[in-house]
Structure formats: C-alpha cells, structure tokens
PDB file of N, CA, C and O in Angstrom:
ATOM      1  N   MET A   1       0.736  -1.117   0.160  1.00  0.00           N
ATOM      2  CA  MET A   1      -0.074   0.082   0.187  1.00  0.00           C
ATOM      3  C   MET A   1       0.923   1.251   0.108  1.00  0.00           C
ATOM      4  O   MET A   1       1.950   1.312   0.784  1.00  0.00           O
ATOM      5  N   ILE A   2       0.504   2.210  -0.821  1.00  0.00           N
ATOM      6  CA  ILE A   2       0.859   3.462  -0.747  1.00  0.00           C
ATOM      7  C   ILE A   2       0.240   4.560  -0.230  1.00  0.00           C
ATOM      8  O   ILE A   2      -0.908   4.614  -0.673  1.00  0.00           O
ATOM      9  N   GLY A   3       0.544   5.663   0.677  1.00  0.00           N
ATOM     10  CA  GLY A   3       0.026   6.642   1.146  1.00  0.00           C
ATOM     11  C   GLY A   3      -0.562   6.132   2.601  1.00  0.00           C
ATOM     12  O   GLY A   3      -0.349   5.042   3.131  1.00  0.00           O
ATOM     13  N   VAL A   4      -1.485   7.395   3.175  1.00  0.00           N
ATOM     14  CA  VAL A   4      -1.842   7.355   4.517  1.00  0.00           C
ATOM     15  C   VAL A   4      -3.063   8.009   4.478  1.00  0.00           C
ATOM     16  O   VAL A   4      -2.969   9.233   4.395  1.00  0.00           O
ATOM     17  N   LEU A   5      -4.504   7.412   4.526  1.00  0.00           N
ATOM     18  CA  LEU A   5      -5.489   8.735   4.753  1.00  0.00           C
ATOM     19  C   LEU A   5      -5.299   9.035   6.241  1.00  0.00           C
ATOM     20  O   LEU A   5      -4.851   8.293   7.114  1.00  0.00           O
ATOM     21  N   SER A   6      -5.742  10.296   6.329  1.00  0.00           N
ATOM     22  CA  SER A   6      -5.892  11.133   7.536  1.00  0.00           C
ATOM     23  C   SER A   6      -7.213  11.559   8.079  1.00  0.00           C
ATOM     24  O   SER A   6      -8.057  11.919   7.257  1.00  0.00           O
ATOM     25  N   GLY A   7      -7.544  11.571   9.486  1.00  0.00           N
ATOM     26  CA  GLY A   7      -8.734  12.243   9.840  1.00  0.00           C
ATOM     27  C   GLY A   7      -9.970  11.459   9.367  1.00  0.00           C
ATOM     28  O   GLY A   7      -9.994  10.272   9.040  1.00  0.00           O
ATOM     29  N   GLN A   8     -11.164  12.477   9.390  1.00  0.00           N
ATOM     30  CA  GLN A   8     -12.667  11.734   9.190  1.00  0.00           C
ATOM     31  C   GLN A   8     -12.941  12.430   8.235  1.00  0.00           C
ATOM     32  O   GLN A   8     -13.920  13.152   8.426  1.00  0.00           O
ATOM     33  N   ALA A   9     -12.316  12.535   6.958  1.00  0.00           N
ATOM     34  CA  ALA A   9     -12.545  13.471   5.887  1.00  0.00           C
ATOM     35  C   ALA A   9     -13.761  12.152   4.997  1.00  0.00           C
ATOM     36  O   ALA A   9     -14.045  10.970   5.190  1.00  0.00           O
ATOM     37  N   ASP A  10     -14.106  13.062   4.156  1.00  0.00           N
ATOM     38  CA  ASP A  10     -14.951  11.790   3.188  1.00  0.00           C
ATOM     39  C   ASP A  10     -13.945  11.429   2.177  1.00  0.00           C
ATOM     40  O   ASP A  10     -13.173  12.252   1.684  1.00  0.00           O
ATOM     41  N   THR A  11     -13.973  10.076   1.857  1.00  0.00           N
ATOM     42  CA  THR A  11     -13.382   9.650   1.265  1.00  0.00           C
ATOM     43  C   THR A  11     -14.000   8.634  -0.230  1.00  0.00           C
ATOM     44  O   THR A  11     -14.947   7.848  -0.205  1.00  0.00           O
ATOM     45  N   LEU A  12     -13.119   8.972  -1.433  1.00  0.00           N
ATOM     46  CA  LEU A  12     -13.426   8.727  -2.810  1.00  0.00           C
ATOM     47  C   LEU A  12     -12.732   7.049  -2.700  1.00  0.00           C
ATOM     48  O   LEU A  12     -11.628   6.854  -2.190  1.00  0.00           O
ATOM     49  N   THR A  13     -13.567   5.971  -3.251  1.00  0.00           N
ATOM     50  CA  THR A  13     -12.844   5.079  -3.406  1.00  0.00           C
ATOM     51  C   THR A  13     -12.815   4.409  -5.108  1.00  0.00           C
ATOM     52  O   THR A  13     -13.866   4.039  -5.630  1.00  0.00           O
ATOM     53  N   PHE A  14     -11.766   4.344  -5.682  1.00  0.00           N
ATOM     54  CA  PHE A  14     -11.756   3.990  -7.291  1.00  0.00           C
ATOM     55  C   PHE A  14     -11.439   2.617  -7.425  1.00  0.00           C
ATOM     56  O   PHE A  14     -10.359   2.190  -7.016  1.00  0.00           O
ATOM     57  N   LYS A  15     -12.300   1.872  -7.972  1.00  0.00           N
ATOM     58  CA  LYS A  15     -11.904   0.321  -8.448  1.00  0.00           C
ATOM     59  C   LYS A  15     -11.125   0.620  -9.335  1.00  0.00           C
ATOM     60  O   LYS A  15     -11.536   1.444 -10.153  1.00  0.00           O
ATOM     61  N   VAL A  16      -9.680   0.050  -9.509  1.00  0.00           N
ATOM     62  CA  VAL A  16      -8.868   0.328 -10.797  1.00  0.00           C
ATOM     63  C   VAL A  16      -8.592  -1.287 -10.918  1.00  0.00           C
ATOM     64  O   VAL A  16      -8.377  -2.157 -10.075  1.00  0.00           O
ATOM     65  N   LYS A  17      -8.713  -1.292 -12.601  1.00  0.00           N
ATOM     66  CA  LYS A  17      -8.262  -2.538 -13.084  1.00  0.00           C
ATOM     67  C   LYS A  17      -6.753  -2.571 -13.947  1.00  0.00           C
ATOM     68  O   LYS A  17      -6.484  -1.702 -14.776  1.00  0.00           O
ATOM     69  N   GLY A  18      -5.970  -3.526 -13.670  1.00  0.00           N
ATOM     70  CA  GLY A  18      -4.689  -3.341 -14.024  1.00  0.00           C
ATOM     71  C   GLY A  18      -3.604  -2.823 -13.336  1.00  0.00           C
ATOM     72  O   GLY A  18      -2.520  -2.689 -13.904  1.00  0.00           O
ATOM     73  N   LEU A  19      -3.792  -2.483 -12.050  1.00  0.00           N
ATOM     74  CA  LEU A  19      -2.696  -1.967 -11.130  1.00  0.00           C
ATOM     75  C   LEU A  19      -1.849  -2.986 -10.187  1.00  0.00           C
ATOM     76  O   LEU A  19      -2.017  -3.510  -9.086  1.00  0.00           O
ATOM     77  N   VAL A  20      -0.976  -2.990 -11.069  1.00  0.00           N
ATOM     78  CA  VAL A  20       0.280  -4.159 -10.352  1.00  0.00           C
ATOM     79  C   VAL A  20       1.421  -3.752 -10.058  1.00  0.00           C
ATOM     80  O   VAL A  20       2.132  -4.578  -9.486  1.00  0.00           O
ATOM     81  N   CYS A  21       1.857  -2.735 -10.255  1.00  0.00           N
ATOM     82  CA  CYS A  21       3.336  -2.470  -9.604  1.00  0.00           C
ATOM     83  C   CYS A  21       3.280  -1.198  -8.675  1.00  0.00           C
ATOM     84  O   CYS A  21       2.438  -0.301  -8.722  1.00  0.00           O
ATOM     85  N   SER A  22       4.369  -1.309  -7.809  1.00  0.00           N
ATOM     86  CA  SER A  22       4.351  -0.328  -6.874  1.00  0.00           C
ATOM     87  C   SER A  22       4.923   1.028  -7.664  1.00  0.00           C
ATOM     88  O   SER A  22       4.260   2.064  -7.620  1.00  0.00           O
ATOM     89  N   PHE A  23       6.011   0.976  -8.286  1.00  0.00           N
ATOM     90  CA  PHE A  23       6.410   2.016  -9.221  1.00  0.00           C
ATOM     91  C   PHE A  23       5.407   2.976  -9.586  1.00  0.00           C
ATOM     92  O   PHE A  23       5.381   4.155  -9.233  1.00  0.00           O
ATOM     93  N   CYS A  24       4.255   2.139 -10.617  1.00  0.00           N
ATOM     94  CA  CYS A  24       3.048   2.806 -11.231  1.00  0.00           C
ATOM     95  C   CYS A  24       2.343   3.401  -9.893  1.00  0.00           C
ATOM     96  O   CYS A  24       2.143   4.611  -9.781  1.00  0.00           O
ATOM     97  N   ALA A  25       2.070   2.697  -9.134  1.00  0.00           N
ATOM     98  CA  ALA A  25       1.038   3.302  -7.825  1.00  0.00           C
ATOM     99  C   ALA A  25       1.515   4.546  -7.390  1.00  0.00           C
ATOM    100  O   ALA A  25       0.755   5.434  -7.005  1.00  0.00           O
ATOM    101  N   HIS A  26       2.943   4.676  -7.437  1.00  0.00           N
ATOM    102  CA  HIS A  26       3.478   5.768  -6.757  1.00  0.00           C
ATOM    103  C   HIS A  26       3.389   7.059  -7.830  1.00  0.00           C
ATOM    104  O   HIS A  26       3.297   8.212  -7.408  1.00  0.00           O
ATOM    105  N   GLY A  27       3.419   6.795  -9.009  1.00  0.00           N
ATOM    106  CA  GLY A  27       3.017   7.651 -10.226  1.00  0.00           C
ATOM    107  C   GLY A  27       1.341   8.374  -9.938  1.00  0.00           C
ATOM    108  O   GLY A  27       0.908   9.520  -9.811  1.00  0.00           O
ATOM    109  N   LEU A  28       0.865   7.262  -9.928  1.00  0.00           N
ATOM    110  CA  LEU A  28      -0.791   7.658  -9.819  1.00  0.00           C
ATOM    111  C   LEU A  28      -0.655   8.375  -8.496  1.00  0.00           C
ATOM    112  O   LEU A  28      -0.984   9.545  -8.692  1.00  0.00           O
ATOM    113  N   ASN A  29      -0.330   8.193  -7.291  1.00  0.00           N
ATOM    114  CA  ASN A  29      -0.359   8.741  -6.371  1.00  0.00           C
ATOM    115  C   ASN A  29       0.164  10.295  -6.444  1.00  0.00           C
ATOM    116  O   ASN A  29      -0.519  11.138  -5.862  1.00  0.00           O
ATOM    117  N   LYS A  30       1.297  10.687  -7.106  1.00  0.00           N
ATOM    118  CA  LYS A  30       1.605  12.075  -7.133  1.00  0.00           C
ATOM    119  C   LYS A  30       0.842  12.626  -8.148  1.00  0.00           C
ATOM    120  O   LYS A  30       1.039  13.837  -8.252  1.00  0.00           O
ATOM    121  N   GLY A  31      -0.255  12.003  -9.225  1.00  0.00           N
ATOM    122  CA  GLY A  31      -1.065  12.516  -9.926  1.00  0.00           C
ATOM    123  C   GLY A  31      -2.308  12.937  -9.406  1.00  0.00           C
ATOM    124  O   GLY A  31      -2.760  14.082  -9.434  1.00  0.00           O
ATOM    125  N   ILE A  32      -2.892  11.792  -8.867  1.00  0.00           N
ATOM    126  CA  ILE A  32      -3.617  12.200  -7.919  1.00  0.00           C
ATOM    127  C   ILE A  32      -3.787  13.389  -6.712  1.00  0.00           C
ATOM    128  O   ILE A  32      -4.720  14.143  -6.437  1.00  0.00           O
ATOM    129  N   GLY A  33      -2.499  13.203  -6.154  1.00  0.00           N
ATOM    130  CA  GLY A  33      -2.153  14.013  -5.042  1.00  0.00           C
ATOM    131  C   GLY A  33      -2.595  15.634  -5.530  1.00  0.00           C
ATOM    132  O   GLY A  33      -3.152  16.509  -4.867  1.00  0.00           O
ATOM    133  N   LYS A  34      -2.135  15.651  -6.885  1.00  0.00           N
ATOM    134  CA  LYS A  34      -2.313  17.058  -7.296  1.00  0.00           C
ATOM    135  C   LYS A  34      -3.777  17.559  -7.681  1.00  0.00           C
ATOM    136  O   LYS A  34      -3.953  18.685  -8.146  1.00  0.00           O
ATOM    137  N   LEU A  35      -4.598  16.846  -7.508  1.00  0.00           N
ATOM    138  CA  LEU A  35      -6.043  17.352  -7.933  1.00  0.00           C
ATOM    139  C   LEU A  35      -6.385  18.389  -6.904  1.00  0.00           C
ATOM    140  O   LEU A  35      -5.714  18.564  -5.887  1.00  0.00           O
ATOM    141  N   PRO A  36      -7.466  19.071  -7.220  1.00  0.00           N
ATOM    142  CA  PRO A  36      -7.617  20.194  -6.188  1.00  0.00           C
ATOM    143  C   PRO A  36      -8.091  19.923  -4.860  1.00  0.00           C
ATOM    144  O   PRO A  36      -7.812  20.572  -3.852  1.00  0.00           O
ATOM    145  N   PHE A  37      -8.908  18.806  -4.950  1.00  0.00           N
ATOM    146  CA  PHE A  37      -9.692  18.320  -3.784  1.00  0.00           C
ATOM    147  C   PHE A  37      -8.811  17.310  -2.584  1.00  0.00           C
ATOM    148  O   PHE A  37      -9.220  17.103  -1.441  1.00  0.00           O
ATOM    149  N   THR A  38      -7.684  16.833  -3.097  1.00  0.00           N
ATOM    150  CA  THR A  38      -6.880  16.585  -2.087  1.00  0.00           C
ATOM    151  C   THR A  38      -5.329  16.603  -2.213  1.00  0.00           C
ATOM    152  O   THR A  38      -4.841  17.173  -3.190  1.00  0.00           O
ATOM    153  N   ASN A  39      -4.575  16.055  -1.349  1.00  0.00           N
ATOM    154  CA  ASN A  39      -3.166  16.201  -1.807  1.00  0.00           C
ATOM    155  C   ASN A  39      -2.354  14.760  -1.684  1.00  0.00           C
ATOM    156  O   ASN A  39      -3.009  13.759  -1.394  1.00  0.00           O
ATOM    157  N   GLU A  40      -0.827  14.653  -1.921  1.00  0.00           N
ATOM    158  CA  GLU A  40      -0.393  13.301  -2.017  1.00  0.00           C
ATOM    159  C   GLU A  40      -0.593  12.394  -0.515  1.00  0.00           C
ATOM    160  O   GLU A  40      -0.893  11.212  -0.351  1.00  0.00           O
ATOM    161  N   LYS A  41      -0.369  13.204   0.222  1.00  0.00           N
ATOM    162  CA  LYS A  41      -0.772  12.330   1.498  1.00  0.00           C
ATOM    163  C   LYS A  41      -1.992  11.832   1.761  1.00  0.00           C
ATOM    164  O   LYS A  41      -2.082  10.917   2.579  1.00  0.00           O
ATOM    165  N   ASP A  42      -2.997  12.275   1.201  1.00  0.00           N
ATOM    166  CA  ASP A  42      -4.481  11.802   1.446  1.00  0.00           C
ATOM    167  C   ASP A  42      -4.868  11.003   0.506  1.00  0.00           C
ATOM    168  O   ASP A  42      -6.076  10.921   0.281  1.00  0.00           O
ATOM    169  N   VAL A  43      -3.894  10.200  -0.288  1.00  0.00           N
ATOM    170  CA  VAL A  43      -4.267   9.075  -1.174  1.00  0.00           C
ATOM    171  C   VAL A  43      -3.565   7.828  -0.670  1.00  0.00           C
ATOM    172  O   VAL A  43      -2.434   7.881  -0.189  1.00  0.00           O
ATOM    173  N   LEU A  44      -4.360   6.544  -0.807  1.00  0.00           N
ATOM    174  CA  LEU A  44      -3.895   5.551  -0.642  1.00  0.00           C
ATOM    175  C   LEU A  44      -4.113   4.503  -1.652  1.00  0.00           C
ATOM    176  O   LEU A  44      -5.205   4.631  -2.205  1.00  0.00           O
ATOM    177  N   ILE A  45      -3.332   3.394  -2.109  1.00  0.00           N
ATOM    178  CA  ILE A  45      -3.394   2.772  -2.939  1.00  0.00           C
ATOM    179  C   ILE A  45      -3.166   1.391  -2.681  1.00  0.00           C
ATOM    180  O   ILE A  45      -2.171   0.945  -2.109  1.00  0.00           O
ATOM    181  N   ASN A  46      -4.272   0.626  -3.192  1.00  0.00           N
ATOM    182  CA  ASN A  46      -3.961  -0.836  -2.499  1.00  0.00           C
ATOM    183  C   ASN A  46      -3.615  -1.665  -3.755  1.00  0.00           C
ATOM    184  O   ASN A  46      -4.598  -1.661  -4.496  1.00  0.00           O
ATOM    185  N   ILE A  47      -2.714  -2.291  -4.215  1.00  0.00           N
ATOM    186  CA  ILE A  47      -2.451  -2.766  -5.539  1.00  0.00           C
ATOM    187  C   ILE A  47      -2.981  -4.100  -5.086  1.00  0.00           C
ATOM    188  O   ILE A  47      -3.440  -4.695  -6.061  1.00  0.00           O
ATOM    189  N   LYS A  48      -3.082  -4.738  -4.062  1.00  0.00           N
ATOM    190  CA  LYS A  48      -3.524  -6.091  -4.128  1.00  0.00           C
ATOM    191  C   LYS A  48      -5.266  -5.849  -4.376  1.00  0.00           C
ATOM    192  O   LYS A  48      -5.849  -6.605  -5.153  1.00  0.00           O
ATOM    193  N   ASN A  49      -5.768  -5.118  -3.899  1.00  0.00           N
ATOM    194  CA  ASN A  49      -7.333  -4.977  -4.071  1.00  0.00           C
ATOM    195  C   ASN A  49      -7.701  -4.137  -5.137  1.00  0.00           C
ATOM    196  O   ASN A  49      -8.872  -4.035  -5.503  1.00  0.00           O
ATOM    197  N   GLN A  50      -6.676  -3.470  -5.708  1.00  0.00           N
ATOM    198  CA  GLN A  50      -6.853  -2.578  -7.344  1.00  0.00           C
ATOM    199  C   GLN A  50      -7.808  -1.445  -6.426  1.00  0.00           C
ATOM    200  O   GLN A  50      -9.002  -1.433  -6.726  1.00  0.00           O
ATOM    201  N   THR A  51      -7.478  -0.750  -5.624  1.00  0.00           N
ATOM    202  CA  THR A  51      -8.225   0.064  -5.116  1.00  0.00           C
ATOM    203  C   THR A  51      -7.454   1.668  -5.105  1.00  0.00           C
ATOM    204  O   THR A  51      -6.235   1.647  -4.934  1.00  0.00           O
ATOM    205  N   VAL A  52      -7.915   2.618  -5.227  1.00  0.00           N
ATOM    206  CA  VAL A  52      -7.074   4.054  -5.008  1.00  0.00           C
ATOM    207  C   VAL A  52      -8.030   4.881  -3.798  1.00  0.00           C
ATOM    208  O   VAL A  52      -9.015   5.501  -4.198  1.00  0.00           O
ATOM    209  N   LYS A  53      -7.801   4.873  -2.743  1.00  0.00           N
ATOM    210  CA  LYS A  53      -8.710   5.799  -2.060  1.00  0.00           C
ATOM    211  C   LYS A  53      -8.043   7.146  -1.940  1.00  0.00           C
ATOM    212  O   LYS A  53      -6.835   7.371  -2.005  1.00  0.00           O
ATOM    213  N   VAL A  54      -9.161   8.125  -1.731  1.00  0.00           N
ATOM    214  CA  VAL A  54      -8.635   9.544  -1.821  1.00  0.00           C
ATOM    215  C   VAL A  54      -9.506  10.078  -0.815  1.00  0.00           C
ATOM    216  O   VAL A  54     -10.719   9.945  -0.979  1.00  0.00           O
ATOM    217  N   ALA A  55      -8.960  10.802   0.450  1.00  0.00           N
ATOM    218  CA  ALA A  55      -9.511  11.689   1.348  1.00  0.00           C
ATOM    219  C   ALA A  55      -9.691  13.262   0.869  1.00  0.00           C
ATOM    220  O   ALA A  55      -8.700  13.972   0.705  1.00  0.00           O
ATOM    221  N   ILE A  56     -10.859  13.684   0.686  1.00  0.00           N
ATOM    222  CA  ILE A  56     -11.497  14.691   0.137  1.00  0.00           C
ATOM    223  C   ILE A  56     -11.178  16.066   1.435  1.00  0.00           C
ATOM    224  O   ILE A  56     -11.850  16.207   2.457  1.00  0.00           O
ATOM    225  N   ASN A  57      -9.985  16.943   1.018  1.00  0.00           N
ATOM    226  CA  ASN A  57     -10.000  18.305   1.741  1.00  0.00           C
ATOM    227  C   ASN A  57     -11.154  18.429   2.233  1.00  0.00           C
ATOM    228  O   ASN A  57     -12.162  18.278   1.543  1.00  0.00           O
ATOM    229  N   LYS A  58     -11.193  18.777   3.738  1.00  0.00           N
ATOM    230  CA  LYS A  58     -12.281  19.492   4.455  1.00  0.00           C
ATOM    231  C   LYS A  58     -12.399  21.055   3.979  1.00  0.00           C
ATOM    232  O   LYS A  58     -13.454  21.630   4.249  1.00  0.00           O
ATOM    233  N   THR A  59     -11.605  21.611   3.440  1.00  0.00           N
ATOM    234  CA  THR A  59     -11.756  22.826   2.865  1.00  0.00           C
ATOM    235  C   THR A  59     -12.281  23.067   1.807  1.00  0.00           C
ATOM    236  O   THR A  59     -12.913  24.105   1.610  1.00  0.00           O
ATOM    237  N   TYR A  60     -12.078  21.972   0.766  1.00  0.00           N
ATOM    238  CA  TYR A  60     -12.645  22.018  -0.403  1.00  0.00           C
ATOM    239  C   TYR A  60     -14.195  22.166  -0.334  1.00  0.00           C
ATOM    240  O   TYR A  60     -14.904  21.311   0.197  1.00  0.00           O
ATOM    241  N   LYS A  61     -14.693  23.344  -0.923  1.00  0.00           N
ATOM    242  CA  LYS A  61     -16.010  23.592  -0.732  1.00  0.00           C
ATOM    243  C   LYS A  61     -16.965  22.733  -1.675  1.00  0.00           C
ATOM    244  O   LYS A  61     -18.021  22.232  -1.289  1.00  0.00           O
ATOM    245  N   SER A  62     -16.424  22.626  -3.028  1.00  0.00           N
ATOM    246  CA  SER A  62     -17.244  21.922  -4.151  1.00  0.00           C
ATOM    247  C   SER A  62     -17.281  20.489  -4.130  1.00  0.00           C
ATOM    248  O   SER A  62     -16.636  19.855  -3.294  1.00  0.00           O
ATOM    249  N   ASP A  63     -18.093  19.866  -5.119  1.00  0.00           N
ATOM    250  CA  ASP A  63     -18.052  18.688  -5.337  1.00  0.00           C
ATOM    251  C   ASP A  63     -16.749  18.046  -5.800  1.00  0.00           C
ATOM    252  O   ASP A  63     -16.113  18.802  -6.535  1.00  0.00           O
ATOM    253  N   PRO A  64     -16.206  16.939  -5.591  1.00  0.00           N
ATOM    254  CA  PRO A  64     -14.911  16.486  -6.389  1.00  0.00           C
ATOM    255  C   PRO A  64     -14.997  16.305  -7.563  1.00  0.00           C
ATOM    256  O   PRO A  64     -16.009  15.742  -7.983  1.00  0.00           O
ATOM    257  N   HIS A  65     -14.033  16.694  -8.418  1.00  0.00           N
ATOM    258  CA  HIS A  65     -14.368  16.296 -10.047  1.00  0.00           C
ATOM    259  C   HIS A  65     -13.900  14.921 -10.162  1.00  0.00           C
ATOM    260  O   HIS A  65     -12.722  14.597 -10.316  1.00  0.00           O
ATOM    261  N   LEU A  66     -14.907  14.125 -10.078  1.00  0.00           N
ATOM    262  CA  LEU A  66     -14.794  12.439 -10.592  1.00  0.00           C
ATOM    263  C   LEU A  66     -14.235  12.322 -11.817  1.00  0.00           C
ATOM    264  O   LEU A  66     -13.230  11.638 -12.012  1.00  0.00           O
ATOM    265  N   LYS A  67     -14.883  13.024 -12.790  1.00  0.00           N
ATOM    266  CA  LYS A  67     -14.629  12.932 -14.221  1.00  0.00           C
ATOM    267  C   LYS A  67     -12.996  13.150 -14.366  1.00  0.00           C
ATOM    268  O   LYS A  67     -12.320  12.384 -15.053  1.00  0.00           O
ATOM    269  N   GLN A  68     -12.376  14.381 -13.581  1.00  0.00           N
ATOM    270  CA  GLN A  68     -11.219  14.688 -13.865  1.00  0.00           C
ATOM    271  C   GLN A  68     -10.289  13.501 -12.982  1.00  0.00           C
ATOM    272  O   GLN A  68      -9.234  13.172 -13.524  1.00  0.00           O
ATOM    273  N   ALA A  69     -10.541  13.018 -12.001  1.00  0.00           N
ATOM    274  CA  ALA A  69      -9.974  12.013 -11.748  1.00  0.00           C
ATOM    275  C   ALA A  69      -9.933  10.938 -12.389  1.00  0.00           C
ATOM    276  O   ALA A  69      -8.825  10.442 -12.594  1.00  0.00           O
ATOM    277  N   VAL A  70     -11.084  10.302 -12.866  1.00  0.00           N
ATOM    278  CA  VAL A  70     -11.204   9.147 -13.682  1.00  0.00           C
ATOM    279  C   VAL A  70     -10.390   9.097 -15.025  1.00  0.00           C
ATOM    280  O   VAL A  70      -9.820   8.079 -15.419  1.00  0.00           O
ATOM    281  N   GLU A  71     -10.394  10.436 -15.764  1.00  0.00           N
ATOM    282  CA  GLU A  71      -9.420  10.888 -16.905  1.00  0.00           C
ATOM    283  C   GLU A  71      -7.948  10.608 -16.301  1.00  0.00           C
ATOM    284  O   GLU A  71      -7.197   9.935 -17.007  1.00  0.00           O
ATOM    285  N   LEU A  72      -7.518  11.026 -15.169  1.00  0.00           N
ATOM    286  CA  LEU A  72      -5.972  11.016 -15.042  1.00  0.00           C
ATOM    287  C   LEU A  72      -6.032   9.540 -14.528  1.00  0.00           C
ATOM    288  O   LEU A  72      -4.938   9.087 -14.863  1.00  0.00           O
ATOM    289  N   ILE A  73      -6.579   8.759 -14.028  1.00  0.00           N
ATOM    290  CA  ILE A  73      -6.271   7.409 -13.776  1.00  0.00           C
ATOM    291  C   ILE A  73      -6.205   6.309 -15.292  1.00  0.00           C
ATOM    292  O   ILE A  73      -5.529   5.329 -15.604  1.00  0.00           O
ATOM    293  N   LYS A  74      -7.396   7.181 -16.013  1.00  0.00           N
ATOM    294  CA  LYS A  74      -7.368   6.299 -17.418  1.00  0.00           C
ATOM    295  C   LYS A  74      -6.028   6.676 -18.193  1.00  0.00           C
ATOM    296  O   LYS A  74      -5.278   5.833 -18.686  1.00  0.00           O
ATOM    297  N   ASN A  75      -5.843   7.929 -18.233  1.00  0.00           N
ATOM    298  CA  ASN A  75      -4.537   8.530 -18.954  1.00  0.00           C
ATOM    299  C   ASN A  75      -3.308   7.863 -18.227  1.00  0.00           C
ATOM    300  O   ASN A  75      -2.319   7.810 -18.958  1.00  0.00           O
ATOM    301  N   THR A  76      -3.163   7.432 -17.186  1.00  0.00           N
ATOM    302  CA  THR A  76      -2.293   6.564 -16.428  1.00  0.00           C
ATOM    303  C   THR A  76      -2.023   5.294 -16.998  1.00  0.00           C
ATOM    304  O   THR A  76      -0.980   4.643 -16.939  1.00  0.00           O
ATOM    305  N   GLY A  77      -3.124   5.019 -17.573  1.00  0.00           N
ATOM    306  CA  GLY A  77      -2.870   3.258 -18.356  1.00  0.00           C
ATOM    307  C   GLY A  77      -4.010   2.198 -17.656  1.00  0.00           C
ATOM    308  O   GLY A  77      -4.056   1.010 -17.973  1.00  0.00           O
ATOM    309  N   TYR A  78      -4.799   2.735 -16.789  1.00  0.00           N
ATOM    310  CA  TYR A  78      -5.579   1.970 -15.975  1.00  0.00           C
ATOM    311  C   TYR A  78      -7.216   2.406 -16.217  1.00  0.00           C
ATOM    312  O   TYR A  78      -7.616   3.540 -16.481  1.00  0.00           O
ATOM    313  N   ASP A  79      -8.072   1.135 -16.046  1.00  0.00           N
ATOM    314  CA  ASP A  79      -9.336   1.182 -16.215  1.00  0.00           C
ATOM    315  C   ASP A  79     -10.116   1.491 -14.940  1.00  0.00           C
ATOM    316  O   ASP A  79     -10.014   0.636 -14.061  1.00  0.00           O
ATOM    317  N   VAL A  80     -10.795   2.440 -14.704  1.00  0.00           N
ATOM    318  CA  VAL A  80     -11.528   2.465 -13.477  1.00  0.00           C
ATOM    319  C   VAL A  80     -12.947   1.877 -13.697  1.00  0.00           C
ATOM    320  O   VAL A  80     -13.556   2.420 -14.619  1.00  0.00           O
ATOM    321  N   ASP A  81     -13.634   0.839 -13.021  1.00  0.00           N
ATOM    322  CA  ASP A  81     -14.706   0.127 -13.135  1.00  0.00           C
ATOM    323  C   ASP A  81     -15.692   0.921 -12.229  1.00  0.00           C
ATOM    324  O   ASP A  81     -16.859   1.032 -12.605  1.00  0.00           O
ATOM    325  N   LYS A  82     -15.282   1.487 -11.037  1.00  0.00           N
ATOM    326  CA  LYS A  82     -16.267   2.073 -10.539  1.00  0.00           C
ATOM    327  C   LYS A  82     -15.732   2.981  -9.359  1.00  0.00           C
ATOM    328  O   LYS A  82     -14.553   2.924  -9.009  1.00  0.00           O
ATOM    329  N   VAL A  83     -16.502   3.683  -8.861  1.00  0.00           N
ATOM    330  CA  VAL A  83     -16.106   4.886  -7.881  1.00  0.00           C
ATOM    331  C   VAL A  83     -17.371   5.194  -6.516  1.00  0.00           C
ATOM    332  O   VAL A  83     -18.593   5.339  -6.538  1.00  0.00           O
ATOM    333  N   PHE A  84     -16.594   5.194  -5.688  1.00  0.00           N
ATOM    334  CA  PHE A  84     -17.348   5.111  -4.267  1.00  0.00           C
ATOM    335  C   PHE A  84     -17.284   6.230  -3.549  1.00  0.00           C
ATOM    336  O   PHE A  84     -16.130   6.477  -3.199  1.00  0.00           O
ATOM    337  N   LEU A  85     -18.230   7.145  -3.130  1.00  0.00           N
ATOM    338  CA  LEU A  85     -18.185   8.140  -2.129  1.00  0.00           C
ATOM    339  C   LEU A  85     -18.540   7.830  -0.475  1.00  0.00           C
ATOM    340  O   LEU A  85     -19.667   7.912   0.013  1.00  0.00           O
ATOM    341  N   ASN A  86     -17.692   7.575   0.021  1.00  0.00           N
ATOM    342  CA  ASN A  86     -18.020   6.911   1.661  1.00  0.00           C
ATOM    343  C   ASN A  86     -18.729   5.721   1.586  1.00  0.00           C
ATOM    344  O   ASN A  86     -19.672   5.593   2.367  1.00  0.00           O
ATOM    345  N   GLY A  87     -18.453   4.743   0.741  1.00  0.00           N
ATOM    346  CA  GLY A  87     -19.022   3.314   0.480  1.00  0.00           C
ATOM    347  C   GLY A  87     -20.334   3.133  -0.558  1.00  0.00           C
ATOM    348  O   GLY A  87     -20.841   2.073  -0.928  1.00  0.00           O
ATOM    349  N   LYS A  88     -20.684   4.372  -0.875  1.00  0.00           N
ATOM    350  CA  LYS A  88     -22.027   4.374  -1.692  1.00  0.00           C
ATOM    351  C   LYS A  88     -21.465   4.726  -3.510  1.00  0.00           C
ATOM    352  O   LYS A  88     -20.927   5.745  -3.944  1.00  0.00           O
ATOM    353  N   GLU A  89     -21.766   3.729  -4.083  1.00  0.00           N
ATOM    354  CA  GLU A  89     -21.525   3.951  -5.319  1.00  0.00           C
ATOM    355  C   GLU A  89     -21.928   5.203  -6.128  1.00  0.00           C
ATOM    356  O   GLU A  89     -23.120   5.481  -6.256  1.00  0.00           O
ATOM    357  N   VAL A  90     -20.942   5.975  -6.684  1.00  0.00           N
ATOM    358  CA  VAL A  90     -21.622   7.163  -7.411  1.00  0.00           C
ATOM    359  C   VAL A  90     -21.148   7.412  -8.561  1.00  0.00           C
ATOM    360  O   VAL A  90     -21.104   8.577  -8.957  1.00  0.00           O
ATOM    361  N   TRP A  91     -20.630   6.210  -9.448  1.00  0.00           N
ATOM    362  CA  TRP A  91     -20.141   6.221 -10.602  1.00  0.00           C
ATOM    363  C   TRP A  91     -19.924   4.682 -11.227  1.00  0.00           C
ATOM    364  O   TRP A  91     -19.732   3.691 -10.524  1.00  0.00           O
ATOM    365  N   ARG A  92     -19.981   4.681 -12.416  1.00  0.00           N
ATOM    366  CA  ARG A  92     -19.717   3.323 -12.907  1.00  0.00           C
ATOM    367  C   ARG A  92     -19.436   3.252 -14.550  1.00  0.00           C
ATOM    368  O   ARG A  92     -19.201   2.171 -15.090  1.00  0.00           O
TER     369      ARG A  92
END
C-alpha cells in the first residue's frame, strides 16, 4: 500500500483494473495528489485490492471532480470500474 489517509474526511474509492506494480502506483499517487480536492498524503493505493482511496480536503467547498480523477487514472493506463463516495457507488 502506498499513502496514508488522515482524519475523518469524506473518502472516494476508485476500483481500478490493471494496477500491479508499486512504481506505477507511486506515479498515480502523485498525479491524484495534485487534484484540487486532495493532496499526495491523502491518497492510499492498494495494489492487491486494486483500489485507490482519496480523502477529500475538508476545506474543499465543491464536489470533487470525478470526471477529472477518472480521466487522470485512465490516462495513466488503467481502467476505472467503479467509484464510491463513503462506501456508496457514485460512478460506473
């Protein structure tokens, strides 16, 4: 696993297909960590479960841009199967 989630923030979980190496996971962590609703320290990548969990900054006042995050993951070479917000499916 790469990253550590902090606090009681809302969490997005991306079910990602094809995530197999820690080097690639590290690059994905850096990319997602630059999105406006999170940062690198609040991204947790689990290669075994092929999930990317992202804590949403409490100071971010808008809805997270799921389309932007999904496109970033796809542009990195992975497929996104589903996205969950606090355990509830919000994108497929």
